[in-house]
Each structure stands twice: as structure tokens, then as C-alpha cells.
N, C-alpha and C positions, 0 to 999 in steps of 0.2 A: 289769424285762416282768413281773416274776411277783407283786410287792407294789407297791398292792392287788392285787388280781384284776382284770386285764385285762378290757375289754370290747371290744377289737379285733376278734373276729368276728362278735358281734352288729351291731357297727356295719359290717358289711360288708366287712370285712379277710377275705383267704383265705391270703393269704400275707403273711412278712415277710423285711427283708435288715440281715446285719450284716458288715461288712465288716472284715478285720483286714490293715492291710501290714507289710510286712516289706520292707526292704533290703538288696541284697547291697555290702558290703563286705570289706574285709583280714580284719577281724572280727565279720562281719554276713550271716547273722542268727545270733544265738547258738542253744545247744541250749536254753536258760532262753527266749530270746524267742518261737522255736519251739514249745514246748512249751504255755508259756503262753497266745499268742495261741489255738492248737489246741484248748487247756481251755476259753477264751471261747469260742469258736464253738460247740462242742459243749453247753454249758450252754447257750446260747442257743436253739438247734435242738431241746433237751430241751423247756424252755420252751415254746416254737413250738408243738409236737405236744400237749402234753397241754393247750395252750388252741384246740388245733383249725387252726393255721395252718400253712399249707408252710413251712419255713426254706430261704431261700436262703442258701448258706453260702459266704463269702465271703474265701478265703484271698490276700490278692496280694502277690504279689512285684514290688516296683516294676524299673521298666526304668533310673533313673537310675544311671548309671553307664558304666563303660568296658568292664565284664567281656562277653565273649564268648558263642556259642551256647549254647556249651558247660558253661560255670558256671552259665548263668540254668535248663540242665534239670537238671542235678545239685540245685542248690536248691530249686525247684518240687518235683523229685521226694519230697527232703526234706522240705518242708513241707506236702505233699499225705498223705503217710504220717503225719506227728504228727496231721495233720486228721483220719484216718479212724481212727487207732487214737485218739483221743480218743472221737469217734464213736461208737464200740464200746463203750468204757469207759463214756458215759454213755447207752448202752442205745436211742441212735436207732435210729428205723426209717429205715435207708436208703431203701426204696423210696418211703415222702413225705419225701423231700430233692430238693434241686436244687443243683447245684455251681456258683458263679459264679469261675473261675478266671483266672488272664490267661491268654495265650497265651504259650507259650515266645519270646522274642526276645532279639537281645542286646541292651545295654545302647546307651541313645542315643550316647553320646560312645565307643560303641568305633570302632576303627577301620575293621573290616572292615563290611562289612553281605552278610546271609546272605539268600536269596532265599527266597519265600514255601513254594518245596519243602521246603527247609532248616528254617524254620519248622514246617513240619505235621509234618515227621519228629520235630523236637526234642518238641514239643507232644504226638501220640499217642505217643510212645514214653513219654513221662514220665506221663500218663493209662493208659496200659494197665500200668504197674509198679504203679502207688499207689490206683488207682480200683473199688473193686468191682463186679463187671458189675450186682449188684441194681438200686445207686444208678442212676436212671432219664433225668438229664437233665442234660448240661452247656451251660449261658451263658456263652460268653467276656465280658470284661468288653474293651474297645477297648484300656486303657490307655497314649491318649494318642497311639497311630498315626493316622494322617490317614483320612481316611473310606473312600477307595481302597484302602489298607495293610489295612487292619480286615476292608473286605468279600474283595479278594483273597488274604489269608491265611485268612478260616474257611472258602471256597470250595478253598484248598488240604486243609487240614486235612480236610475232606470226602472227598477224592478219595482221600487220603493212605492209600498200602496200607501201611506197615510194620509191622502190627499190628491186632489185631483192633477194632473198636471198637462195644461193647456197647450204647453208651450212644447216645440222642440229642444231637446236637453242634449247638449253635443262638448265639445271639446277645442279651445284655442290654445293649445297646449306650447311651452316653447323650451324649455328646462326637459321637462316630461318626456317629448318625444326626440330631444336631439342628444340627452348626454351619453347613453350609449350608440349611438349612429360613429360621436366624434370619439371614443372610448374605441370603438371598431375600427376609424380610420386612421387616427393620429398621425394626420398631416401626412401619408405616404398615398402616393398613388398606386402602388398595389394593393393597399386595402378597399380601393375606392368600390369594387362590387360586392364586399362585405358589408361595407358600411350601408351602402344600395339596401342589401339583404337586410339587413336590421330594421333599414328605417321603413319598407316597406313592414314588415312584422309589426313593429310597434304601431303604425298607423293602422293597418288589420286591425290591431287588438284593441283600438282605440274606437275604430267603426264598429268594430261588434258591441263594445261595452255599450255605445252612444243607442245601441236597438235593445238592451240588455240582454245579451245574448254571448257576452264573456263568462267563460268557464275556468281559467287558467293561460299560463304560459306557451305559446302557439311554436312550433317546433323547435329550432333552435337559438328563438329571442334569447338574450340574457340579459333580458330586463332587469337593471338594478334595484336590490333596496337599500340603498344605500339612502338618505334623504339627501334632495338637493336644495335643503333651506339655508338663505342665507341672510344671519341677524344684521337686525337693523339697517337694512335694507339699504345694502350697502353700496346694491349694486343698479344699472340701469338695464341690466338684461331681465328682460319680460319673460312671463308663462307661471 
């Protein structure tokens, strides 16, 4: 990004995103993995700010595996702590950044299923213990959750009162905004308006969830309950 001198801003860009992924396992993520990934994110954020771009910092703890919610919370806290230590070391202006983390959820193969309120509590606690209040906004990735689960969990996070939440808590979904839209469109021009309506409904649902005001599916929205999880992170498709 730094060499040759980037021209992204003069070409119209105002933000950039860099994603680092870490997987929970018996020996992972290691200390070195968390340290190096945090430094990569911090260096990227510093370069962005030197060139007039807002860095979206995305340390993602993958949901592959059998781990429970409490393990996911612990690892997420560790990863975020490393990340914000590195951002400080690289003199990143926190007020000019956004964080794009995973919601804290159990592994896809975990035998116990946790409620949205439990997921929200773990997520808010992890953030409150690691993310400075100077950071203005958290925009969650959906991480392979279904469209409806992503929205319901975001709503629960915004209504959770277990700890102060000095940041805006919103969404930066890919799959969880697009899956039902693509299904409605099916590549056919005749379906364009139906797909657009579906997209607006999904965007409205998540907008309400970002304010803690989502109470269920809207109108004719056909939010899929099917998981959008891709095992072993075998896709570059983000969100």
C-alpha cells in the first residue's frame, strides 16, 4: 500500500479494509500468530491514515470448530487486546478507525447452542474489556451466520446492558445482506425489482437491529435461516 505512493484517495476512495483470520484449536491461535497478525493490521492502519484513508481493522476469530461460547470469548478478548496494543505501538489515531470483528459465538460444531442474549453478553463483555472508548464504531462481520441469526444477534448486542457500550455497534455484512437477494434475482432481469425489494428489506432489518429495534422479519422478507458458513475458510468472499 505504501510503495509506490498510493493514489486511492484522489481516485475517490475514503476507506480501506484489511482482514486477518485466526482459528481456535488445541494449540491455536498461538501467541506469535496473534502478535504478528495484530502488527500487520496496525501497520496497514497507519499507512491508511498517512494517505488520508479510514482503516477498517478486521481481526476475525473464525467459528470453525467445536469450541464453546466461553472459549470464543476468551480468544476474541486476547486477539482484540493484541490488536489495540499494536495500534497504539504504531501511533494509529483511534478516532479515525473502525473495528470489524466477529460476534462472539460458539463453534459451528459445538454440541451446545447458545441464545442470542448469551452471544450478545459474551460479545459486549469482550469488547468492553479490550476496545478503547476513543474508537468510534464497531461494524460486525456476519461470519457465516444465517441472515436472520446475524440480524437477531446484532439486535441483542445493541440491547445488552451487561457493560457500557461507548461505540456505535453496527454491521458490515456481505453474505448476510446478499444471500436472499441473489436467490431472488437468480441472474434474471425480470427478477431485478424483487431482488431490490429484498435487499431494501434486509438493509432495513439490520438498520433497526443496529438501534436495538428489530422485532422480527419485515413484510415479505424471506430471510434465510440456512447457515452461510463455509468451513476452513475456503472462500475469499468476505462478510
